[in-house]
C-alpha positions in Angstrom: 61.1 7.7 18.7 64.7 7.8 17.5 67.0 10.7 16.8 65.3 13.7 15.0 66.2 14.2 11.4 68.6 17.0 10.4 66.9 20.0 8.8 68.4 22.6 6.5 67.2 25.8 8.1 66.2 27.2 11.5 62.6 27.4 10.3 62.5 23.8 9.3 64.0 22.8 12.7 61.4 24.9 14.5 58.5 23.3 12.5 59.8 19.8 13.2 60.1 20.7 16.9 56.5 21.9 17.0 55.3 18.8 15.3 57.2 16.5 17.7 55.8 18.5 20.6 52.2 18.2 19.2 52.6 14.5 18.7 53.9 14.1 22.3 51.0 16.1 23.7 48.5 14.0 21.8 50.1 10.8 23.0 50.0 12.0 26.6 46.3 13.0 26.4 45.0 9.8 24.7 43.9 8.3 28.0 41.8 11.3 28.7 40.2 11.4 25.2 37.0 9.6 24.6 36.4 7.8 21.3 33.6 9.9 19.7 33.7 8.7 16.1 34.3 5.4 14.4 37.8 4.7 13.2 36.4 4.2 9.7 33.1 4.9 8.0 32.1 1.4 7.2 29.2 -0.3 5.5 27.2 -2.0 8.3 29.3 -0.3 11.0 27.9 -0.6 14.5 29.3 2.5 16.2 26.0 4.1 17.2 24.3 0.9 18.3 27.4 -0.6 20.0 26.2 0.3 23.5 23.0 -1.6 23.0 25.0 -4.6 21.7 27.5 -4.5 24.5 24.9 -4.5 27.3 23.9 -8.0 26.2 27.4 -9.4 26.4 28.0 -11.9 29.2 31.2 -12.0 31.3 34.1 -13.3 29.3 37.9 -13.4 29.4 38.7 -13.4 25.7 36.9 -11.2 23.2 37.1 -12.0 19.5 35.6 -10.2 16.4 36.1 -12.5 13.4 34.6 -10.0 11.0 35.9 -6.8 12.6 35.4 -4.2 9.8 35.9 -0.9 11.6 35.9 -2.7 15.0 33.4 -0.2 16.3 32.0 -2.5 19.0 35.5 -3.3 20.4 36.3 0.4 20.4 33.3 1.2 22.6 33.5 -1.7 25.1 35.7 -2.0 28.2 38.9 -3.9 27.5 39.0 -7.7 28.2 42.0 -9.7 29.3 42.5 -10.9 25.7 41.2 -9.3 22.6 41.4 -10.3 18.9 40.1 -8.5 15.8 40.3 -10.1 12.4 39.3 -9.2 8.8 39.8 -10.6 5.4 40.4 -7.2 3.9 44.2 -6.5 4.0 43.6 -2.8 3.7 41.6 -2.8 6.9 44.1 -4.9 8.8 46.9 -2.7 7.5 45.0 0.4 8.7 44.8 -0.9 12.3 48.4 -2.0 12.3 49.7 1.4 11.1 47.3 3.3 13.3 48.5 1.6 16.4 52.2 1.5 15.6 52.7 4.8 13.6 50.0 7.0 15.0 51.9 10.3 14.7 52.9 9.7 11.1 49.4 8.8 10.0 47.9 11.8 11.8 50.4 14.1 10.2 49.6 12.7 6.7 45.9 13.2 7.3 46.4 16.7 8.6 48.2 17.6 5.4 45.6 16.1 3.1 42.8 18.4 1.9 39.2 17.4 1.7 39.2 17.3 -2.0 37.4 15.7 -4.9 40.7 15.1 -6.7 42.3 13.5 -3.6 39.2 11.2 -3.2 39.6 10.1 -6.9 43.4 9.5 -6.5 42.7 7.4 -3.4 41.4 4.5 -5.5 44.9 4.1 -7.1 47.1 1.4 -5.8 49.9 2.2 -3.3 52.9 0.1 -2.3 53.9 2.0 0.9 51.9 0.8 4.0 51.4 4.4 5.3 50.2 5.6 1.9 47.9 2.6 1.6 46.3 3.5 5.0 46.0 7.2 4.0 44.2 6.2 0.8 41.8 3.9 2.6 41.1 6.6 5.1 40.4 9.1 2.3 38.1 6.6 0.5 35.9 5.9 3.5 35.7 9.5 4.9 35.6 11.5 1.7 33.3 9.1 -0.3 29.5 9.3 -0.2 28.8 5.6 0.6 30.9 3.7 3.1 31.4 0.7 0.9 34.7 -0.4 2.6 36.4 1.5 -0.2 35.8 -1.3 -2.6 34.4 0.9 -5.3 34.0 4.6 -5.8 30.6 5.9 -4.6 31.4 9.5 -5.4 32.9 12.4 -3.5 31.1 13.2 -0.3 30.2 16.9 -0.2 27.9 19.1 1.9 26.1 22.4 1.3 24.2 22.8 4.6 24.0 21.3 8.1 20.3 22.0 8.7 19.7 18.4 10.0 22.2 18.8 12.7 25.2 16.6 13.4 28.8 17.3 12.4 30.1 19.0 9.3 31.8 16.4 7.2 35.0 18.5 7.0 35.1 18.6 10.8 34.8 14.8 10.9 37.8 14.6 8.6 40.0 16.8 10.8 39.3 15.1 14.2 42.8 13.8 14.8 42.3 13.5 18.6 39.8 10.6 17.9 42.5 8.8 16.0 44.9 9.0 18.9 42.2 7.6 21.2 41.5 4.7 18.9 45.2 3.9 18.7 45.5 3.8 22.5 42.5 1.5 22.7 44.2 -0.9 20.2 47.4 -1.1 22.3 46.9 -4.6 23.6 44.7 -6.0 20.8 45.8 -8.9 18.7 45.2 -8.1 15.0 44.6 -11.1 12.7 44.3 -11.4 8.9 42.7 -14.7 8.1 39.5 -16.4 7.1 37.0 -16.2 10.0 36.5 -19.9 9.9 40.1 -20.4 10.8 40.2 -17.6 13.5 37.1 -18.8 15.4 38.5 -22.3 16.4 41.9 -20.8 17.0 40.7 -18.6 19.9 37.8 -20.8 21.1 37.5 -21.5 24.8 34.7 -21.7 27.4 35.4 -18.1 28.4 35.6 -16.7 24.9 33.0 -14.3 23.6 32.7 -14.1 19.8 31.0 -11.0 18.5 30.2 -12.0 14.9 29.1 -9.3 12.4 29.5 -11.0 8.9 28.4 -9.5 5.6 24.6 -9.7 5.8 22.8 -12.1 3.4 22.1 -10.4 0.1 18.3 -10.8 0.5 18.3 -8.4 3.4 20.4 -5.5 2.1 18.0 -3.3 0.1 19.8 -0.8 -2.2 23.3 -1.9 -1.1 22.7 -5.4 -2.3 25.8 -5.6 -4.6 29.4 -6.1 -3.7 30.1 -4.0 -0.5 32.9 -6.1 1.1 36.1 -7.7 0.0 34.9 -11.0 1.6 31.3 -11.3 0.4 29.4 -14.4 1.6 26.9 -16.6 -0.3 24.1 -18.5 1.5 26.4 -21.6 1.5 29.1 -19.5 3.2 26.6 -18.5 5.9 25.7 -22.1 6.4 29.4 -23.1 6.9 29.8 -20.2 9.4 26.7 -21.3 11.3 28.1 -24.9 11.5 31.3 -23.5 13.1 29.4 -21.1 15.5 27.1 -23.8 16.7 30.1 -26.0 17.6 32.2 -23.6 19.6 32.8 -24.0 23.4 32.5 -20.2 23.8 29.7 -17.8 23.6 28.4 -16.1 20.5 26.6 -12.8 19.8 25.6 -12.5 16.1 24.4 -9.4 14.3 22.1 -9.4 11.3 18.7 -8.8 9.9 15.9 -11.3 10.5 15.5 -13.5 7.4 14.5 -17.0 6.4 18.1 -18.1 6.2 18.9 -17.1 9.7 15.6 -18.6 11.0 16.8 -21.9 9.4 20.4 -21.6 10.8 19.8 -20.3 14.4 16.3 -21.6 15.4 17.1 -22.1 19.1 19.1 -18.9 19.6 17.6 -16.0 21.5 16.9 -13.0 19.2 16.7 -9.4 20.3 15.6 -6.4 18.1 16.5 -2.7 17.9 15.1 -0.1 15.5 17.9 2.0 13.9 18.3 4.8 11.4 20.2 3.9 8.3 22.8 6.0 6.4 20.0 7.2 4.1 17.9 8.3 7.1 15.6 5.3 6.6 14.5 2.9 9.3 15.6 -0.7 9.8 15.4 -3.4 12.5 18.7 -4.9 13.6 18.7 -8.3 15.3 21.2 -9.7 17.8 21.2 -13.5 18.2 22.6 -14.9 21.4 23.8 -18.5 21.4 22.5 -20.9 24.0 25.7 -20.6 26.0 25.2 -16.8 26.2 21.7 -17.2 27.5 22.7 -20.0 29.9 25.2 -17.6 31.6 22.6 -14.8 31.6 20.3 -17.1 33.7 23.0 -17.7 36.4 22.3 -15.9 39.7 25.6 -14.0 39.7 25.5 -13.0 36.1 26.1 -9.4 35.4 26.3 -7.3 32.3 29.6 -5.8 31.1 28.9 -2.2 29.8 
């Protein structure tokens, strides 16, 4: 941690001591803390449905998320021997780097930031400092109405009642223990920042499981059909991805909505369905496609699910 900074007054010294003690206590307790919330509110995030996805994973040694986003599936699965998350959005990659390596500083910055319309508006301004970049991303995704990856301003997220149950949004903002738990889970995870088409072959092996959650085809998105991600994908991009996924030595689990494009690209993959509640309290049917190598392992006598 390094030598404590000098402070001008006894009160400042005492405040700094209390903060160091609090950070140490949080660090010591992370192994006892369960991850209860996603690291980021994210468009298409899978935090709530992650257990259903994970129960269909075959045994594997290396786990890779080429389009990690908020990495919600990784955060809810047991650690593998080797784990890799990747995203094209540099703000997201920077968030995970800083969260893992400067947890206490980030938690302190969030603790001192009010849940404020003005702060939410300022968070869309550019920042050069890595810690400030992460703080502004965190404000954008937690204090904005729509989780659009912070790409554009969807308006300040406010609440006047909690009659439908769930958490108050200000309480969600102040759950710093969850941040420490996420940081602990990331301890041995490799964090990439590259095109998914480069990452997939780089980590491919017969014991690699790729969980692939790309931007969904525009035809399936409904009201969020515009630009929601830094790395949006055209139908041709999805075809290039499918060509790579069909050629890997490893196993692939792919999330998406059923559509004509995916029927064309993955005709021989096993498809599973789950009804989910969307952010607007509507209903949707999520699909999970399992590659032939996934289902081949599932059919082995000694196959078992990793939960």
